[in-house]
C-alpha positions as MATLAB code, in Angstrom:
seq = 'MFGFRISIGEKAEWPLKEDKSSFIRQWEKGDIHLLQWSLRKFEKDKLWIEDEKRFLAVEGVLFNREEIVSRWPEVNVAAWRGSFAAVLIDKQTGEVCVYNDQIGSHMLFWCRTERGWCLSSDLFELAHVAHFSTMDTEFMHRIIEMGYGSGNTTIVKGIQRVGAGQMLRICKGKTEVEQYYSFDNTPTHLNEEEAIAETDRLFRQAVKRIIDKNEEYGLKQFYPLSGGLDSRMVQMVARRLTNRPITNFTYSQTGHYDHLLPQKIAAYLGNEWTFLPLDGGNYLRQTDAITRATQALVNYNAPSEIYYCSTQFDWSEAGVVATGVNGDNIFSVETDHKHEIERLYSLSFAGNGLGSPLVLQQYTETYSPFCDVDVLNYVLHVPLKKRWNYHFYDKWILRYYPEAAQWDHKGEEIGHRRIVMSLMGRNIPLRDLVKRMAFYILKRLHLYNGYQMKEGISMNPYDSWAKSNPDLREAIEGYYSTHKHLLASYPSIQKEAETIMGEGRIYDQCAVLTILSAIRQVQAS';
ca = [
      37.681  111.661  112.267;
      38.763  110.371  115.656;
      41.344  112.338  117.493;
      41.538  115.727  119.295;
      39.559  118.843  119.433;
      41.129  121.826  121.205;
      40.091  125.443  121.719;
      42.285  128.046  123.322;
      40.321  131.126  124.272;
      36.629  131.079  123.801;
      35.327  127.375  124.034;
      34.340  125.753  120.831;
      31.277  123.500  120.539;
      32.294  120.349  118.663;
      29.658  118.140  117.083;
      30.653  114.837  118.447;
      28.601  111.744  119.203;
      29.909  108.964  121.369;
      28.574  105.452  120.690;
      29.596  101.918  121.730;
      32.619  101.856  119.478;
      33.939  105.028  120.621;
      34.512  107.265  123.856;
      34.898  110.965  124.523;
      36.952  112.484  127.381;
      37.765  116.091  128.113;
      40.232  118.256  130.039;
      39.916  121.875  130.861;
      41.995  124.489  132.662;
      41.590  128.301  132.214;
      40.819  129.049  128.674;
      42.359  125.667  127.278;
      39.616  123.245  126.376;
      40.519  119.684  125.138;
      38.331  116.847  123.880;
      39.484  113.531  122.733;
      37.050  111.350  120.645;
      38.452  107.904  120.228;
      37.908  104.336  119.106;
      37.627  101.796  121.893;
      40.804   99.951  120.713;
      44.270  100.138  122.237;
      42.825  102.148  125.136;
      45.915  101.542  127.373;
      48.094  103.208  124.526;
      45.848  106.371  124.738;
      47.592  107.838  127.680;
      45.837  110.405  129.720;
      48.223  111.401  132.594;
      49.039  114.432  134.605;
      50.717  115.792  137.621;
      50.953  119.165  139.360;
      52.734  120.699  136.388;
      51.816  119.018  133.222;
      49.011  116.969  131.352;
      49.572  114.530  128.569;
      47.079  112.998  126.178;
      47.757  110.495  123.395;
      45.905  109.285  120.558;
      46.866  106.110  118.472;
      49.117  103.186  119.298;
      52.350  103.077  121.259;
      54.625  100.222  120.731;
      56.970  101.312  123.806;
      54.131  102.414  125.978;
      55.634  101.099  129.134;
      59.002  103.006  128.690;
      57.090  106.189  128.066;
      55.061  105.739  131.166;
      58.057  104.840  133.241;
      59.908  108.030  132.173;
      57.042  110.376  132.919;
      57.139  113.276  133.712;
      59.964  113.325  131.152;
      58.551  113.563  127.663;
      60.833  112.846  124.631;
      58.327  112.254  121.707;
      61.331  111.686  119.442;
      61.929  108.360  121.207;
      58.316  107.169  120.917;
      57.514  104.393  118.487;
      54.105  103.935  116.954;
      51.343  105.761  115.158;
      50.254  108.499  117.276;
      49.381  112.215  118.008;
      49.919  113.814  121.465;
      49.013  116.916  123.442;
      51.334  118.229  126.087;
      50.038  121.062  128.307;
      52.050  123.063  130.878;
      49.517  123.761  133.628;
      51.643  126.587  135.050;
      52.472  128.581  131.814;
      49.498  127.588  129.813;
      51.792  126.429  126.852;
      50.170  123.885  124.634;
      52.263  121.606  122.482;
      50.716  119.440  119.840;
      52.681  116.672  118.223;
      52.250  114.356  115.193;
      54.326  111.213  114.966;
      57.512  111.053  113.035;
      55.922  110.337  109.715;
      52.746  112.319  110.248;
      50.269  109.342  110.578;
      47.462  111.287  112.241;
      45.551  114.366  111.352;
      45.985  117.618  113.183;
      44.644  120.760  111.644;
      44.744  124.210  113.320;
      43.879  127.887  112.640;
      43.973  131.149  114.382;
      40.554  132.778  114.931;
      39.152  135.924  116.226;
      38.484  134.181  119.574;
      41.892  132.297  120.004;
      42.954  129.097  118.405;
      41.172  125.999  117.319;
      42.550  122.513  116.585;
      40.830  119.442  115.265;
      41.585  116.059  113.772;
      38.809  116.740  111.271;
      39.425  119.449  108.734;
      35.785  120.017  107.626;
      34.605  120.117  111.292;
      37.274  122.827  112.046;
      36.300  124.910  108.960;
      32.667  124.828  110.448;
      33.702  125.603  114.029;
      36.129  128.347  113.089;
      33.880  129.757  110.164;
      36.708  129.335  107.454;
      35.239  128.923  104.017;
      37.680  130.057  101.309;
      39.440  127.494   99.300;
      43.199  127.519   98.542;
      43.583  127.700   94.779;
      47.285  126.581   94.789;
      46.223  123.367   96.791;
      43.398  122.660   94.456;
      45.841  122.908   91.349;
      48.097  120.617   93.055;
      45.399  118.045   93.662;
      44.675  118.073   89.879;
      48.335  117.976   88.752;
      49.786  115.625   91.391;
      46.857  114.008   93.082;
      47.848  115.196   96.570;
      48.500  118.476   98.349;
      51.741  120.059   99.603;
      53.423  120.556  102.997;
      51.451  121.895  105.847;
      48.717  123.628  103.651;
      45.164  122.220  103.245;
      42.383  122.827  100.714;
      40.849  125.313  103.077;
      42.686  128.615  103.117;
      43.996  129.644  106.409;
      43.886  126.205  108.091;
      47.259  124.494  108.513;
      48.216  120.905  109.176;
      50.784  119.692  111.648;
      53.006  117.583  109.532;
      55.514  114.588  110.005;
      57.763  115.006  112.988;
      56.335  118.460  113.832;
      55.239  120.098  116.955;
      52.950  123.015  117.214;
      53.481  125.235  120.175;
      50.999  127.854  121.351;
      51.899  130.081  124.124;
      51.169  133.643  125.223;
      49.432  134.703  122.070;
      52.146  133.122  119.849;
      52.491  130.073  117.640;
      55.462  128.084  116.686;
      55.909  125.008  114.440;
      59.043  123.092  115.348;
      60.494  120.081  113.588;
      61.230  118.038  116.707;
      62.193  115.027  114.408;
      63.559  114.702  110.933;
      65.166  112.120  108.621;
      68.211  112.478  106.332;
      70.005  110.189  103.863;
      73.596  111.025  104.512;
      75.318  107.769  103.188;
      77.142  105.876  105.993;
      76.615  102.179  105.737;
      79.213  101.075  103.117;
      79.318   97.371  103.821;
      76.365   96.012  101.975;
      76.293   92.592  103.728;
      76.179   94.152  107.021;
      73.535   96.688  105.942;
      71.318   93.886  104.547;
      71.602   91.859  107.867;
      70.694   95.086  110.060;
      67.972   95.929  107.838;
      66.533   92.570  108.212;
      66.742   92.694  111.966;
      65.032   96.124  112.142;
      62.497   94.990  109.748;
      61.550   91.919  111.630;
      61.601   94.162  114.737;
      59.004   96.355  113.130;
      56.687   93.665  112.005;
      57.097   91.987  115.601;
      55.783   95.193  117.151;
      52.739   94.963  115.236;
      52.094   91.273  116.015;
      52.912   91.712  119.672;
      50.491   94.716  119.974;
      47.581   92.825  118.440;
      48.255   89.818  120.637;
      48.422   92.139  123.670;
      44.812   93.282  123.002;
      43.624   89.941  121.713;
      42.966   91.328  118.210;
      43.336   89.554  114.943;
      46.192   89.861  112.422;
      44.194   91.185  109.522;
      46.471   92.369  106.624;
      46.128   93.541  103.082;
      48.016   91.519  100.383;
      48.353   92.500   96.756;
      50.484   91.583   93.897;
      53.170   94.238   94.791;
      56.321   93.397   96.442;
      55.883   95.481   99.692;
      52.876   93.862  101.051;
      54.336   90.460  100.135;
      57.406   90.962  102.070;
      55.366   92.196  105.202;
      53.511   88.901  105.085;
      56.584   86.759  104.489;
      58.266   88.256  107.571;
      54.979   88.055  109.665;
      54.603   84.416  109.056;
      58.038   83.762  110.226;
      57.307   85.539  113.423;
      54.029   83.980  114.511;
      52.352   80.549  114.254;
      48.898   82.216  114.960;
      46.421   82.879  112.355;
      46.760   85.539  109.793;
      44.031   86.737  107.474;
      44.826   88.420  104.218;
      42.466   90.464  102.215;
      42.781   91.364   98.558;
      40.738   93.861   96.363;
      41.285   94.023   92.697;
      39.644   93.558   89.225;
      38.605   89.751   88.827;
      41.414   87.897   87.098;
      43.973   90.563   87.394;
      47.513   89.764   88.562;
      46.665   91.536   91.945;
      43.819   88.955   92.264;
      45.612   85.853   91.388;
      48.890   86.225   92.827;
      47.950   87.194   96.306;
      45.869   83.924   96.500;
      48.832   81.926   95.600;
      51.094   83.699   98.219;
      48.423   83.330  100.974;
      48.099   79.594  100.212;
      51.863   79.214  100.216;
      52.003   80.960  103.763;
      49.022   79.100  105.159;
      47.198   82.290  105.629;
      43.423   82.733  105.413;
      42.444   84.702  102.428;
      39.520   86.747  101.351;
      38.892   88.545   98.075;
      36.709   91.556   97.273;
      36.281   92.215   93.485;
      36.393   95.682   92.352;
      34.650   95.056   88.957;
      32.615   97.799   87.401;
      34.060  100.608   89.601;
      30.852  101.509   91.333;
      32.729  102.385   94.470;
      33.969  105.618   92.780;
      30.515  106.941   93.304;
      31.228  107.527   96.984;
      32.859  110.852   96.426;
      31.646  112.786   99.388;
      32.295  110.047  101.917;
      35.899  109.103  100.595;
      36.939  112.866  100.424;
      35.638  113.305  103.997;
      37.710  110.251  105.209;
      40.698  111.533  103.614;
      40.373  115.142  104.428;
      40.628  116.220  100.769;
      44.371  115.726  101.082;
      44.351  113.394   98.178;
      42.534  112.671   95.030;
      39.683  110.587   96.339;
      40.205  107.994   93.520;
      43.452  106.754   94.987;
      41.959  105.385   98.413;
      38.502  104.721   96.887;
      39.391  100.860   96.642;
      40.432  100.518  100.356;
      37.275  102.720  101.248;
      34.987  100.263   99.567;
      36.847   97.494  101.124;
      36.577   98.885  104.555;
      32.737   99.125  104.347;
      32.522   95.357  103.503;
      34.443   94.024  106.360;
      33.835   93.741  110.084;
      36.762   95.534  111.801;
      35.661   95.070  115.440;
      38.246   92.473  116.039;
      40.847   93.619  113.735;
      44.252   94.847  115.289;
      46.749   97.123  113.839;
      46.871   96.511  110.078;
      50.416   95.896  108.710;
      50.635   97.497  105.358;
      53.432   97.836  102.850;
      52.857  101.527  102.344;
      55.972  103.469  100.942;
      58.125  100.300  100.642;
      59.226  101.020   97.113;
      59.939  104.682   98.031;
      62.383  103.616  100.746;
      64.039  100.280   99.936;
      64.307  101.167   96.242;
      65.075  104.677   94.723;
      62.946  106.675   92.329;
      64.805  109.933   92.566;
      68.403  111.297   93.204;
      70.080  111.888   96.505;
      69.400  115.557   96.610;
      65.798  115.108   96.181;
      65.085  111.987   98.193;
      64.264  113.321  101.575;
      62.047  116.096   99.969;
      60.247  113.520   97.991;
      59.827  111.315  100.968;
      58.112  114.062  103.023;
      55.964  115.423  100.095;
      54.951  112.226   98.509;
      55.069  109.569  101.184;
      54.267  111.421  104.425;
      51.922  114.138  102.964;
      50.886  112.788   99.732;
      49.554  109.380   98.237;
      50.898  107.559  101.214;
      48.111  109.203  103.404;
      45.056  107.716  101.547;
      44.813  104.151  102.933;
      45.824  104.799  106.605;
      43.402  107.726  106.816;
      40.491  105.517  105.721;
      41.346  102.603  107.933;
      41.763  104.955  110.963;
      38.027  105.065  111.128;
      38.163  101.314  112.251;
      41.663  100.604  113.694;
      45.206  101.667  113.464;
      47.590  100.996  110.580;
      51.444  100.757  110.432;
      53.932  100.158  107.665;
      57.175   98.413  108.751;
      58.913  100.216  105.929;
      58.056  103.490  107.695;
      58.954  102.376  111.171;
      61.352  105.011  112.457;
      64.263  102.594  113.208;
      63.922  101.083  109.731;
      63.729  104.355  108.001;
      66.596  105.787  109.973;
      68.873  102.941  108.888;
      67.763  102.321  105.348;
      67.925  105.910  104.308;
      71.624  105.982  105.137;
      72.403  103.109  102.742;
      73.896  104.798   99.699;
      71.504  105.449   97.003;
      73.691  103.626   94.371;
      73.190  100.454   96.419;
      69.397  100.929   96.661;
      69.090  101.917   92.896;
      66.531   99.978   90.861;
      65.685   97.313   93.663;
      69.357   96.272   93.949;
      69.326   96.338   97.706;
      65.743   95.196   98.084;
      66.216   92.225   95.797;
      69.482   91.171   97.724;
      67.657   91.367  100.959;
      64.855   89.113   99.626;
      67.279   86.630   98.011;
      69.336   86.372  101.141;
      66.684   86.000  103.802;
      63.455   85.266  102.078;
      64.352   83.443   98.810;
      60.774   81.782   98.673;
      59.421   85.269   97.995;
      61.265   85.446   94.910;
      59.552   82.280   93.206;
      56.873   84.939   91.895;
      58.041   87.953   89.788;
      57.442   91.660   90.514;
      56.166   93.911   87.793;
      56.723   91.327   85.208;
      60.484   91.046   86.287;
      62.342   88.264   88.098;
      63.626   89.305   91.525;
      67.228   89.804   91.200;
      67.234   90.383   87.386;
      65.744   93.760   86.760;
      65.627   95.750   83.532;
      68.029   98.528   82.887;
      66.845  101.944   83.981;
      68.024  105.475   83.559;
      67.473  108.597   85.561;
      65.445  111.319   83.895;
      64.530  114.401   85.639;
      64.891  112.736   89.033;
      62.731  109.626   87.922;
      63.795  106.064   87.156;
      62.696  105.311   83.543;
      63.217  101.838   82.153;
      65.481  102.116   79.187;
      62.799  100.721   76.744;
      60.303  103.471   77.784;
      62.837  106.222   77.670;
      61.869  107.353   74.064;
      58.227  107.366   74.800;
      58.588  109.394   77.997;
      60.770  111.944   76.329;
      58.180  112.287   73.413;
      55.445  112.774   75.888;
      57.401  115.451   77.676;
      58.268  117.347   74.467;
      54.730  117.258   73.206;
      53.486  118.527   76.516;
      56.070  121.438   76.574;
      54.828  122.237   72.995;
      51.209  122.145   74.291;
      50.401  119.359   71.803;
      49.473  117.001   74.551;
      47.612  118.132   77.576;
      48.709  115.261   79.927;
      44.943  114.038   80.548;
      44.813  111.694   77.529;
      46.997  108.664   78.309;
      46.256  105.180   77.126;
      45.189  102.825   80.088;
      46.908   99.754   80.287;
      46.120   96.408   82.106;
      45.293   97.470   85.553;
      43.877   96.124   88.845;
      41.333   99.013   88.532;
      40.729   99.948   84.776;
      38.694  102.959   85.366;
      38.192  104.132   81.828;
      37.275  100.710   80.715;
      34.784  100.506   83.538;
      33.275  103.710   82.489;
      32.752  102.559   78.923;
      31.108   99.334   79.963;
      29.232  100.726   82.993;
      27.170  103.674   82.052;
      26.030  104.107   85.574;
      29.523  105.005   86.651;
      29.990  107.439   83.787;
      26.659  108.920   84.582;
      27.403  109.304   88.171;
      30.855  111.136   87.580;
      29.421  113.362   84.765;
      26.246  113.988   86.970;
      28.252  115.004   89.980;
      30.299  117.562   87.897;
      27.230  119.027   86.217;
      25.322  119.356   89.479;
      28.128  120.989   91.469;
      30.345  122.736   88.863;
      28.929  126.188   89.719;
      30.909  125.939   92.944;
      34.038  126.588   90.827;
      32.811  130.110   89.671;
      34.927  131.808   92.393;
      38.009  129.989   91.265;
      38.323  130.787   87.389;
      41.576  129.179   86.809;
      40.478  125.856   88.433;
      37.192  126.190   86.452;
      38.885  126.320   83.208;
      41.038  123.383   83.875;
      38.197  121.463   85.188;
      36.163  121.767   81.988;
      39.161  120.562   79.908;
      39.503  117.568   82.180;
      35.955  116.651   82.256;
      35.690  116.907   78.502;
      39.018  115.072   77.508;
      40.580  113.553   80.558;
      40.856  110.174   82.123;
      38.709  109.035   85.074;
      41.560  109.515   87.559;
      41.896  113.122   86.596;
      38.136  113.684   86.579;
      38.068  112.291   90.076;
      40.523  114.991   91.075;
      38.032  117.552   89.901;
      35.286  115.831   91.846;
      37.520  115.752   94.973;
      37.695  119.536   94.777;
      33.906  119.998   94.384;
      33.310  117.628   97.273;
      35.566  119.661   99.389;
      33.903  122.988   98.514;
      30.515  121.436   99.180;
      31.422  120.149  102.454;
      33.047  123.293  103.722;
      30.121  125.275  102.642;
      27.698  122.879  104.111;
      29.465  122.831  107.492;
];
């Protein structure tokens, strides 16, 4: 993973290799040793500045770079906009402050060692350098149950992650994690029409930031487009803001809704369009590569499609990729007011929302306008009752982008949604309520293990592929058979894994493989 490597105390030896697409630079003072290994993209945004008192290094992309530079030596990371990580060092006191951006876009892992401290943007590399090899059982259980980890922990016991809006301070033998930026959802915007208008202004601003950054560097607008609503709206807004070429890419099972609809939308917008079929699911065989790219923070199954897609395209001229990540979780509501912020941080910033961005950071930067700080700050204050069940989202579309409503969403006409009810903090369509309650009761009575669920029509029908593609089934079963001995030290995980591999869906089996892959890579480090 590109990013920072820092050792405080004894100097660590990091196994990095510079090539024509990347560069390495380093800074040292006393017992502080810093390396930055980065892509040769957005180089002006990767600040590397110092004066007699302080040193600052930045990884990623900054949308307000000129403002940040003009204010130096003042550093107010809360006011930065972009996808970034930063290191600020006080040269007089030896204080090291490491920042992740407001939504935790970049990987920053750290641990205390016998020799001092080590920090790396690569979890497995850090485990090797710091000699950490014990796995976190609680984290592994969560990968199986939820598909993603939790909070600041990682799958390697003793190694922590600097999360969304957090700063890690190391000074005089002590560490402190500070929340320098946080979101809240206190309802304040009561006039719905004004709220929709301001949301549109901020969303357009967020999309324009991406377009302008790509044009600054002469890079292409290369964006994903699926059958979902979020990516559709990003493309609708982007096309309004630029007349220059936009290329959309789509990946899906051939003939699925997520294949056919994006083609229609791209044609309507006048965008170039390319399609990558996922038929057969053979990309699921890249277990180790995907687990490495996503740092074992999520079930490798979830980002497997974008990983396969990323290996098939030339990214050398691609700019910041505008995604629709987390749109539904923010513009609509799937929980109650009390749990919304908690869910935002656990699911969107530290969970499934990480998969695709982490994969693409190997080639470029990504940014979701829905997660733009200014957009988030505003929309989260729109009362939940107004955002409930796409009410606010649909009204925004119908008022400003009615052309986007000519295609349905999830089988529903935009502006005419099914009735839903809230059950245990989740929005459940009324017609599915009885079925969901039955599953819950059966699970509580231990008559249903949660791993046997009928797979419906999908852009990636894993279990159907496994039946029709024996090579895929053999690969998954073979990986487990070859490496299942690695679970001997974790009996509770071993027992659950055996049940899943015997009865579970491919998705759940991939969670088991994610854990095995992580153990393998930690032990091999």
